[in-house]
Phi, psi and omega in degrees: 000148182215158173273115188235110180253189167295151182300147177089355180275153177255157181303326182291343180267357185273125182244340178226143174235121186249143171182183176290150181302324182288319180297318179298318178294323180289349179245022183307317182293323179290319179291333177293329182282339178236072180295346178286346180268121179281133181272127179234123179279139180230174183286334177198166184288319177295321178297325175296318178294321178299312182297316177300319182290313186293319185273354182064036186288102175278153182075011181233134176232154172261147167260115183203177181274172183293324180297312179303314182296323177293316177303320182260007173070038177272154177275191179222133182248316176220133174260154172064049183267001178291150180288321182253109185294341179260018178281148177210164178235138177247138182247149180251130180247123177255135178220155173297144186305325179294341179249352183307319186299326183288347182255347188285141172232076190299331183295335180257004180287124177218011180220154177210155174243127185241154176227121175213157176242137182244148178292158181275081177229154179299126175081008188295319181292310182305319181293322182289322179289323177297323177294318176300316178299319180301323178271015172067038176262125184268118178280122176252346178197140176218129180227133176246147177225134179289147182271120185294134178084001180231095188302133177063019177250138184232148179257133182250128175255129187222135173250140183222158174234154178206158181260340180228116182298323178298314176299327173302308179297324174297321180295317176306311183292333177286325185275328189302317180298339179283343192256162168255019177172130186216129175220145172266113180282333178177148174240133183213000000 
């Protein structure tokens, strides 16, 4: 993240900083050092950059990424103002199935969200997770929710990462027969 005003402005001239609330929070330490800058929440980081450029707002800067700043011709005052340098934001794009292929980038896919139901038998979850491990699939999140009306049965929401998309799909096919319902919610 960086502080981006109209070109030619100095940091001493900035009185307002516009950005998305999460981006503002991620840059909290920087903003604490500059109490003279009024924080203004906007709908998104790129929209903040666009508004500053289109309205010619002097004395105002956006907290946004380099792509948005370049697109709207903004200058730069400070780079790397986020508190956690390893922080990142992931975006989800929803599209009708008929158009999803034009937005997909399977070569960059290394994460997936899964949903499955297991029978209420001893070791059923352990067996499913062991298969994921066998195929080098890394479990990053698991959440279980009871299934209403089905005593002792749970629906599992699982997030995974993987280095090889083919191995991921092999793992899916290996786990699927162990479940009483399996869906890939998304790959990204």
